[in-house]
C-alpha positions in Angstrom: 90.9 51.0 122.0 89.2 48.5 124.3 85.4 48.8 123.8 84.9 48.8 127.6 87.0 52.0 127.9 85.4 54.7 125.9 87.3 57.4 124.1 85.8 60.9 124.3 86.7 63.1 121.4 87.3 66.2 123.5 90.4 68.3 124.1 90.5 69.9 127.6 92.1 73.3 128.0 94.4 74.0 130.9 92.8 77.4 131.4 89.5 75.9 132.3 90.0 72.5 133.7 86.7 72.4 135.7 84.6 73.0 132.6 86.6 70.3 130.7 86.3 67.8 133.6 82.6 68.4 133.8 82.3 67.5 130.1 84.2 64.2 130.8 81.9 63.4 133.8 78.9 63.8 131.6 80.1 60.7 129.7 81.4 58.5 132.5 79.1 59.7 135.4 75.9 60.9 133.7 74.0 60.5 136.9 76.1 63.1 138.7 74.4 66.5 139.0 76.9 69.2 138.2 75.9 71.4 141.0 77.0 68.8 143.6 80.5 68.2 142.1 83.5 69.5 144.0 86.8 69.9 142.2 90.3 69.7 143.7 93.5 70.4 141.7 96.1 67.9 142.9 99.0 68.7 140.5 99.7 71.7 138.4 103.0 70.7 136.8 104.7 70.5 133.4 104.0 66.8 132.6 100.4 66.6 133.8 97.6 68.6 135.4 95.5 66.4 137.7 91.9 67.3 138.7 90.0 65.4 141.3 86.2 65.3 140.9 84.0 64.4 143.9 80.2 64.3 144.2 78.5 65.2 147.4 76.1 62.2 147.2 78.9 59.7 146.2 81.8 60.5 148.5 83.7 57.2 147.9 83.4 57.4 144.1 86.1 59.9 143.2 87.3 60.5 139.6 90.6 61.8 138.5 90.9 63.7 135.3 94.5 64.0 134.0 95.4 66.4 131.3 98.7 65.8 129.5 101.1 68.7 129.4 101.8 70.3 126.1 104.4 68.5 123.9 104.9 65.8 126.6 104.4 63.3 123.8 108.1 64.1 123.0 109.0 62.4 126.3 106.2 60.0 126.8 104.6 57.3 124.7 101.0 57.9 125.5 99.7 54.8 123.7 102.1 52.7 125.7 100.9 54.4 128.9 97.3 53.4 128.1 98.4 49.9 127.3 100.3 49.6 130.6 97.4 51.1 132.5 94.9 48.5 131.2 97.3 45.7 131.8 98.1 46.7 135.3 94.5 47.3 136.1 93.7 43.7 135.0 96.6 42.5 137.1 95.3 44.3 140.2 98.1 46.9 140.3 96.3 50.0 139.0 93.0 51.8 139.6 90.1 51.6 137.1 90.6 53.4 133.9 87.2 55.0 133.0 87.9 56.8 129.7 90.5 58.4 127.5 90.1 61.8 125.7 92.2 63.6 123.2 94.8 64.9 125.6 94.3 62.9 128.8 92.6 60.1 130.7 90.0 59.7 133.5 90.4 57.1 136.1 89.5 56.0 139.7 90.6 58.0 142.7 92.5 56.0 145.2 92.5 57.4 148.7 95.8 57.4 150.4 98.9 59.4 151.4 101.9 59.8 149.2 105.2 58.9 150.8 107.4 61.5 152.3 111.2 61.4 153.1 110.2 60.4 156.6 107.4 57.9 155.9 109.4 56.0 153.3 111.9 55.0 155.9 109.3 53.9 158.5 109.6 50.2 159.4 105.9 49.7 158.8 106.1 51.1 155.3 109.3 50.2 153.4 108.6 46.4 153.6 105.3 47.1 151.8 107.1 49.0 149.1 109.6 46.1 148.7 106.8 43.6 148.5 104.8 45.6 146.0 107.9 46.2 143.9 108.7 42.5 143.8 105.2 41.6 142.8 105.3 44.3 140.1 108.6 42.9 138.7 107.1 39.4 138.4 104.5 40.7 135.9 104.9 40.1 132.2 103.0 42.6 130.0 103.7 41.0 126.7 105.0 37.5 126.3 106.0 38.2 122.7 107.8 41.4 123.4 111.6 41.2 123.8 112.8 42.1 127.2 115.2 44.9 126.2 116.1 47.6 128.8 114.3 50.8 127.9 116.9 52.8 129.9 119.3 53.5 127.0 116.6 54.5 124.5 114.9 56.7 127.0 118.1 58.4 128.2 119.1 59.2 124.6 115.6 60.4 123.9 115.8 62.8 126.8 119.3 63.9 126.0 118.4 64.7 122.4 115.8 67.2 123.7 118.3 69.1 125.7 119.6 72.1 123.6 123.2 73.2 124.0 122.5 77.0 123.7 119.9 79.1 125.5 118.6 82.6 125.2 118.7 83.0 129.0 122.3 83.7 130.2 121.5 82.1 133.6 120.3 78.9 131.9 123.3 78.9 129.7 125.6 79.1 132.7 123.7 76.4 134.4 124.0 74.1 131.4 127.7 74.7 131.1 128.2 73.9 134.8 126.3 70.6 134.4 127.9 69.8 131.0 131.3 71.4 130.8 132.1 69.4 127.7 128.7 69.8 126.1 126.7 66.6 125.7 129.4 64.6 124.0 131.1 63.4 127.2 127.9 62.2 128.8 126.8 60.6 125.6 130.1 58.7 125.4 129.8 57.6 129.0 126.3 56.3 128.4 127.4 54.3 125.4 130.4 52.9 127.4 128.1 51.9 130.3 125.6 50.3 128.0 128.4 48.2 126.4 129.6 47.0 129.8 126.1 46.2 131.2 124.8 44.3 128.2 127.3 41.6 128.9 126.4 41.4 132.6 124.5 38.2 133.4 123.3 39.2 136.8 121.1 42.1 135.8 117.6 40.7 135.3 115.4 42.7 132.9 111.8 42.9 134.1 108.7 45.0 133.8 109.6 48.2 135.8 107.6 51.2 136.9 110.7 53.4 136.1 109.5 56.4 138.1 109.2 55.4 141.7 109.4 58.8 143.2 107.9 59.3 146.6 104.9 61.1 145.0 104.2 58.0 142.9 103.7 55.7 145.9 100.5 55.8 147.9 100.1 54.3 151.4 96.5 53.0 151.7 94.3 51.0 154.0 95.6 52.2 157.4 99.2 51.7 156.3 98.5 48.1 155.3 99.2 48.5 151.6 101.0 50.6 149.1 99.9 51.4 145.5 102.1 52.6 142.7 100.6 55.3 140.5 101.4 57.0 137.2 102.6 54.5 134.6 103.9 56.9 132.0 107.4 55.4 131.9 106.5 51.7 132.7 108.5 49.4 130.5 111.0 46.6 130.6 114.2 47.7 132.3 116.9 46.5 134.6 115.3 45.4 137.9 118.1 47.3 139.7 116.9 50.5 138.1 113.6 50.5 140.0 115.4 49.6 143.2 118.1 52.2 142.9 115.6 54.9 141.7 113.5 54.3 144.8 116.4 54.1 147.3 117.7 57.4 145.9 114.6 59.0 147.4 115.7 58.0 150.9 118.8 60.1 150.6 118.4 63.1 148.4 115.8 65.8 147.6 114.1 65.3 144.2 115.6 68.6 143.1 119.2 68.1 144.0 121.7 70.2 142.0 122.0 67.7 139.2 118.3 67.3 138.9 117.9 71.1 138.7 120.2 71.1 135.6 117.7 68.8 133.8 114.6 70.7 135.2 115.9 73.9 133.9 
């Protein structure tokens, strides 16, 4: 771990995030008096829980404490996330990383508004997203690392975690509606697609964000800039994946019927 980014040997419990965040602040903001700290829960999801910490006397110096969801290491390479965070911070694409702890990270709060299905289509906004994405894709995180699309490995990793039988009858029905032939057909289709695309010469492989949902794009500075956040899935991939992933947000709700099958 980079000596400039301390690791705090502390595990935060989801049942008492404020107490845990206070412990982290004692290490990275020792000058903050606890009685003047205000907390705001930004997300309370499966993958992460995100707590904002703001001091009355330092209104512009917010700290975000992110606690990883249980067993999310089955989906996400946390060591790779930290590596990406530090690299992107150095390149000017990420906020400051203040510390890591046993089950999360603490980093700089960036003030802004997440995109919505309306704002992402606004003429003053979508060119900013295109510009930032193009700049992101020009980065090279590791000159010695082979530029292999992570798409296939990640897809199979996710698919392997999907069981084919469920205790809940409703969930079983939903699974069978999404996968009428079980997982074998979609597995075969993925292998076929991979075989076709690996011979395609006009699909550049670049450093991608790989999760450009509207909630992961902030509009900052009076709509003059956008910032990509959350680098859990950042890795080399087809450049077209980031573009297609983001454009899908223009047209469909994040929980369309197919997505609900996976969310179940």
